[in-house]
C-alpha positions as CSV (number, residue, x, y, z in Angstrom):
1,M,-27.5,-2.4,19.4
2,T,-25.1,-0.5,21.8
3,P,-24.1,3.2,20.9
4,E,-20.4,3.4,20.3
5,V,-18.7,5.3,22.7
6,A,-16.3,7.9,21.4
7,M,-12.5,7.8,22.4
8,Q,-10.6,11.0,23.0
9,Y,-7.2,11.6,21.1
10,A,-4.9,14.0,21.1
11,L,-3.5,15.4,17.7
12,L,0.0,16.8,18.1
13,I,1.1,19.2,15.5
14,Y,4.7,19.1,14.5
15,T,5.9,22.0,12.5
16,E,9.4,23.3,11.4
17,P,10.3,26.4,13.1
18,G,8.9,29.3,11.4
19,Y,6.6,27.6,9.1
20,H,3.5,30.0,9.9
21,E,5.9,33.2,9.3
22,A,6.8,31.9,5.8
23,L,3.2,31.7,4.6
24,S,1.8,34.1,2.2
25,D,-1.0,36.5,3.6
26,A,-3.6,34.4,1.4
27,E,-2.4,30.9,3.0
28,R,-2.5,32.4,6.3
29,E,-6.0,33.5,6.1
30,Q,-7.2,30.1,4.5
31,A,-5.3,28.4,7.4
32,Y,-7.2,30.2,10.2
33,A,-10.5,29.8,8.1
34,D,-9.8,26.0,8.2
35,Y,-9.1,26.1,11.9
36,F,-12.0,27.9,12.8
37,A,-14.2,25.5,10.7
38,L,-12.4,22.5,12.7
39,A,-13.2,24.2,15.8
40,D,-17.1,24.1,15.0
41,D,-17.0,20.5,14.5
42,P,-18.9,18.9,17.8
43,R,-15.9,16.3,18.0
44,Y,-13.4,18.8,18.4
45,G,-12.6,19.9,22.0
46,I,-9.9,22.1,22.8
47,G,-6.9,23.4,20.7
48,A,-3.8,25.6,21.1
49,Q,-1.1,26.9,19.1
50,L,2.0,26.9,21.4
51,Q,4.4,29.9,21.6
52,P,7.8,29.4,19.5
53,V,9.9,26.7,20.6
54,E,12.6,29.4,21.8
55,T,10.1,29.9,24.9
56,A,10.4,26.4,25.9
57,T,11.8,25.2,29.2
58,T,12.2,21.5,30.1
59,V,12.0,20.1,33.6
60,R,13.6,17.1,34.8
61,M,14.5,15.7,38.4
62,V,18.0,14.8,39.2
63,D,19.0,13.6,42.4
64,G,15.9,14.6,43.9
65,R,16.5,18.5,42.4
66,R,14.5,19.9,39.8
67,L,16.8,20.7,36.8
68,T,15.5,23.0,34.2
69,T,16.9,23.5,30.5
70,D,16.0,26.3,28.2
71,G,14.5,24.8,25.1
72,P,12.7,21.6,24.0
73,F,13.7,18.0,25.2
74,A,15.1,16.8,22.0
75,D,16.9,18.9,19.5
76,T,14.9,18.0,16.2
77,K,13.9,19.4,12.7
78,E,10.4,19.8,13.6
79,V,8.7,21.0,16.9
80,L,5.6,20.6,18.7
81,G,3.8,23.8,17.6
82,G,0.2,22.8,18.6
83,L,-2.2,20.4,19.9
84,C,-6.2,19.7,19.7
85,L,-8.2,17.2,21.6
86,I,-10.8,15.7,19.9
87,E,-13.4,12.7,20.4
88,A,-13.8,10.2,17.8
89,A,-15.3,6.8,17.3
90,D,-12.4,5.2,16.6
91,L,-8.8,5.9,15.1
92,E,-10.0,6.2,11.6
93,E,-12.0,9.0,12.3
94,A,-9.5,10.6,14.4
95,L,-7.1,10.2,11.4
96,D,-9.7,11.8,9.1
97,L,-10.0,14.7,11.7
98,A,-6.0,14.9,11.8
99,A,-5.9,15.3,8.1
100,R,-8.2,18.3,8.0
101,I,-5.7,20.4,10.3
102,P,-4.4,23.2,8.0
103,A,-0.7,22.5,9.0
104,V,-0.9,19.1,7.7
105,R,-1.3,20.4,3.9
106,L,1.2,23.0,4.7
107,G,3.9,20.2,5.3
108,A,3.4,19.4,9.0
109,A,3.2,16.3,10.7
110,V,0.2,15.4,13.0
111,E,0.9,12.8,15.5
112,V,-2.5,10.9,16.7
113,R,-2.5,9.3,20.3
114,P,-5.3,8.0,22.0
115,L,-6.1,9.5,25.7
116,V,-5.8,6.9,28.6
117,K,-9.3,6.7,30.5
118,C,-9.4,7.9,34.0
């Protein structure tokens, strides 16, 4: 029997701006503890919380010239607040890991997207 090859997935965490600041101290401490527990999972690669959306700059090329715009590409209610790279046997396992992200239970959405193998 051939061992199953793990796929890599990006877990893109979308939150409402300021959600983290609205947490109570107890909720914030529990969320940090849960993130650290997730980081200890051997399927977890890297993760990072992003700076607030106000610090974003979007880059486009227009007529061969770089055009930059303050802020994110799209004006939406939720913003990309962080990301994790994981390895999972299949989409179902990746979804299970995504459900463990503390932001999910606090109202965030996590987009699970497979990475292209190079």
